[in-house]
N, C-alpha and C positions, 0 to 999 in steps of 0.2 A: 834393479840389476842383481842377479844371483851369481854366486861364486861356486864353481865346481872344481875340484882338484884331484888329480890322480894320486895314488898312494902305493906304498910297498906293503902288499897284503901278507900277513902271516896266514898260511893256508896248508891244507893237507898235501902230503906227497901223493902224486897221482897213484890211484889204486887203493888209497886209504880213506878217500872222501866219504864213502858210504858208512864206514865204521865211525868216523870222527864227527861228522855233521849231525846235529841233533835238532829236535823240535825246539821252537822258541821257549825260553825259560819260563814264560808266564802263561803258557797254555796247558800246563800240567801241574798237579799238586805234588807234594813231596813224595808220597807213596808211588804215584804214577811215574815220576821221574826215576825213582829207585828201580822200579820194575823194568823200565825201558833201558836203563844202563846195565842191568844185571847181566853178568857174563861178558861184558864188553869193556875192557879197561881203557879203551880209546874214546869212549863216548864223551862228547863235549858237555854233557849234562854234569859230568864230574867237576867241571869248572863253573858252569853257569848256575848249577844247583849243588854246590859242594857239600851241603848239609846231608846229602844222601850217603856220604861216607862216614858220617859222625853219628853219635848216639842220638836216638830220636828225641831225647829229653832236651837236647841243645837247641836253643832258639835259632831259627834259620837266619836271623838278622844279627847274630852275635859276631864279634870280632874274630872268633875262632873259625867261623865259616868262611869269611873273606880271606883269612890267612891260608886256609886249606885250598881255596880256589887258586890263590897265587902259587902255592906249592905245586898243585896239579898242573897248572899252565906251564910253570917253569920246567917241570919234569917232561912234559910233552914237547916243549920247545927244544929241550936238550937232546931229544931223541931224533931219530930219522923220520919220524912220522909227520913232522911239520917242516915247512920251508918258508923263507921270506924272499920275495922277489928282489933282485938286485937294484932295480930302478923303479920309480913310481909308474903305475899303470892304471888305465881305466879297464874295468872288467864288464863283460856283458853277462847278465844273469837271466836265463829264460826258465819260466815255470810252465809246465804243461799238466793240465788236470782235465780228465774226461774229454780229451780231444780239443780243449781250448787252451791257448797259450798267451802269455804276456811276457814281454821282453824289455828289460830295463838296464840302465847303466849303474854299475856299482862303483862308487867313488866316495870322496869325502867332501863335506859341505861345511860352510862357515858357521861357527857358533855365533858370530856377530849377526849373521843373517837371521838366525833363529831368534836371537835376543831382540833384534830390531824389526821383526815381523815382515822380513822379506820372505821367510819361510813361515807360512800361515798355519795356525792351529784351529781346531774346532772342538777341543775337549779340555776339560779341567784335569789336572793331575792330583794325585794323592801324595801327601808328604811322605808317608811311610814307604811308599813304593819308590819315590824319588830317592829317599835316604838309602834304600837298599842298593839300587843300581849305582848311585854316586859312590858309595863305599866300595862296591865291587870294581868299578872303573879305576878309582884311585889306588886301591890295594893291588890289583893285578897289573895296572899300567896298560890296560887294553879295553877297547870297546869290542865285546865279543859277539854282538849281533847287530845287524843293520836296522836302521829306521826305514820305514816304507814311505817313500815320497811319491807324489804325482805332479803332473803339470799338463797344461794345455798343449798337446803334442805339436812338435815342430817338424815339418817335412824333411828338412836338411838332416836333422838328427836321426829320424826314422830311416833315411836312406843309408846313412853311414852304418847304423847298427845292422840293418838287414844285409848289407854287403859283407860286413865282417863275419856274420854267422854263416854265410854261404861260401866265403872264400878261405876261411881258416878253420882248423879243427878245434873242437872244444877241449879245454884242459880237463873238464869233468863232464860226465854225462851218465847219470845213474837215476834209478827209480827208488825212492825211499819206501819204507815199509807201509806208508799210508797211500801208496800208489801214485805219488806226485813225481814227475820227472824233473830233475834239476840239471840244467846244462849251463856251463860257464865257459866263456871265451875271454881271451885277452885282446883288447882292441889294439890294432897295429899303431905304433907310436906316432906315425905320420898323420893319423886322424885325430890325435888328441886336441890340437888347436881348434879344429872345427867344432868339437864339442864345447870347449871352453868359450869360444866366441859366441856360439849360438845360445848357450845358457845365459851368457851375460846380457843378452837381449830380452830375456824373459823377466817380466816384472815380478812374478811371484811363483814360488813353489808351495806345495801343500802337503802337510803331514796327513797321510791316509791312516797309517797305523804306526804305533811306536812313540806316542807322546811322552811316556815316562823315560824312554831311552834318550830322547832328544833333550828333555829337561835335565836329566842326570848328566849328560855330556856338558851342558852349560854350567851346572853346579860344579862338576869336576874340574872344568877349566878354571873357575875361580880359585879352587883349592890349589891347583898346580901353579897358577899365576902368582898367588900370594906367597908361595914358598920358593919362587924363582926370582932372585934379585936381578937376573939378567934377561927377564922376560922381554921379548921383541915383538911378539904377535905372529911370528912365523912358525912357532912350535906346533907339533902335531896335535897337542891337546886343544888347539884353537879350532879344530875341525872334528867332525863326527862322521862316522860311516853310515851310508844309506844307499838304497837302491831306488833309482828314479824311473818310474814307469809312466808312459803316456796315458792320459786319462781314458782315451777311447778303447784301451785294452782291458780295463779293469771291470770286475764284477763284484758287487757288494751283496752279501747274503743278509737276510734279516737276523736280528738278535731278539729271539722270542723270550717270553716271560712266563714264569709259573709263580703262583702265590699259595702259601701253605694252608690257608684257611679262608673262610668267607666272612671274616670279621664279625662273627657272632650272628650272622644271618642264616636263615634256612635257605635251601636251594630256591624255593619259590619266591621268597621275599627278595633274594638277590636278583632273580630274573625280572621281577616286577620293577625293581629300581633301575635296572639297565634299560628297560623299555622307555624310560623317561627321556633318555638321551640318544638311544640307539634303536633301530629296528632289530628285532631278535627273532630269527627263524632257525629251525632245525635244518641242517644241511649236511651233505656228504662231502663238501669241499673242505679241505684242510689247510690250504695255503691261499691267502687272498690274491685275487687277480687284478685288483684295482686299489688305488689309494682310498683312504678313509673308510676302508672295509677291514674287518678283523674276523678271524676264525677262532672260536673259543671251544675248548674241550672241557666238559663238565659232566661228572657222574656217568661216564661211559658214552657220552653223546657229543657230537660236534654241532655247533651253532654258528650262524653267520651274523655278525654285528655290523650294521652300517650306520655311520654317524647321521643323526637327524639334522634337518635344516636349523633346528634350534641352536645347535652348536656353532654353526657358521654365523647365525644371526646374533650370537652373543657378542660378536665383535672381537673376541680374543684371537681369532685366527688371522686377523689382519695386522697384528702388532709386529710380527717379525717372521723371518723365514723359518727359524727354528720351531716356533709355535705352530707352524703349519704341518710339521712332520707327524706321521702317524704315531710315532712313539710318544710325542708330546700330547696328542689328542687322547691317547689311551691313558696316559698318566694324569692329565688334568681333569678328565671327565669320567674316569672309571676307577683307576687304581687308587687315586688319592681320596676322592669324595665317597666312594662306595666301599672300597676294601681297606682304606686307612693306610695306604702306603705313602706316607708323607714325603720321605726323601729316599728314593731308590738306591742312593749311594750307601746309606747307612742302615736302612730298615732290614731287619733280619728275616722278615716274613716273605720276602721276594727273592727269587733267584733268576738267573739269566741263562738261556740255552742258545748257543750259536747255531745258526741255520744249517751248518754242515751236518749237524746231528739229525736233522729232519724232524718231521712231526711224530714219528714213532717214539722218539725220546720224550716228547710231551705226553703222549698217551701212557707211556711206561711210568712216568713220575706220578701222574694222577691215579692211574689204576692201582699202583702200589701203595697209595695213601700218603706218599711223601709230599704231595701237593694236592690242593683241593680243586684248583682250576688252572688252566693253561691258555695262553694267548699266542696265536700265530700271526705274525705281522707281515705287511708288505715292505720290501726292502727300501732303504734310503738309496738315492741315486748319487753318483759321483758329482753330478751337476749341483745337487742339493748341498753336498759337502763343501764344494767350492763357494757357492753363494753364501753359505753360513760363515765360512772363514773370511770371505771378502767383507762381509757386513760386521765383522768383529764379534759375532755371536758365538755361543757355545751350544753344542748339541747336548741333549739329555744323555746321561750315562748309558753305556751299552746300547748305542744306536746302530753301530755298524759291525759286521763281521766280514773281514776280508779273507778270501780263500782263493788260491792256495797260499800257504805261509812260507816265508823265507826261512832257511835253516841257519841256526847259530853255528859258529865254528867253521863255516865254509870259507869265509873271507873275514879276517880279523884285523882291526886297525890298532896298531901299537902306538901308545902316546907317551 
């Protein structure tokens, strides 16, 4: 039984949304964030990445950065650029990219449901990233960007959402600089109970993207609870903001890999070793059309790699759902044994390229000499994600790239 709750969003005054809303804090580095916010004093990156306003020598995880974020948020709240709705609301958030749309419900969800695995995970989190957002939430008193949740769609909810988008005007409707259209409506209050009742019937919700945000909300709740002698369980810090999308509307892009060297091998020796586990042929195809097939860019040429029967015969692919994923096959039978990438979470010789950047980015990295070889993967499916979560398994790191991205600062949850 899942819990969903309306909330009073802190949000831009209509007309300011395109200036305030920013890309997610974790898809840009410090320099990129600084460049995006340049000349725009309202950019929410000045809150989510407050280090861009401080000396570059200052550690982005220092107390000074979180205090600056609190200062900037307080300043924005005190201006006429942001408003807080008088009563709790459900919001409808629609993203449109390249003619494809996905529409979800922006709301708050129970931290208890996250802790008790009603909200399912498929990814491990890193402590330093948890520390960062936990400190950010506790210091600012706000969850500044939503978690991306999904569920096995419910017809009754779909009908309510569709009707609301047709019968009411959006409070926001703008196209961001990356070409994504963001449209937001307020769900009519009389429809709230339908949403609450229908979600209560759902056994599980799934984190699609935003594991660190969710984990940090849980840790922040513990901090707030321990400092609140009158804790009742109904406080806003017991909930976290997310947008819940039906699974049948989502599209996952691949998360491709580049490796900086061939682990001491010559090109020919490398290709010879690959042929022991994969069929290797030169190809003009740059994006795999089927599972267990990989496209590799090496020395200015594309190759198609197809997993040999020997991989399936090894028995390792029958152990779990996660080990059947293409990212696992590549890691277990090529990246680790041949290229020496033992742990992709910590190994400095591998990097990851979101599918939104396309194969041109892979070619660019190899042709420039920044990488020796690149691998283009077949994307993980939403069904795979749910099966892995249901089985209590963990996906390999950097397995999924969801696009389009939700914007930070468009709907903020004050705790």
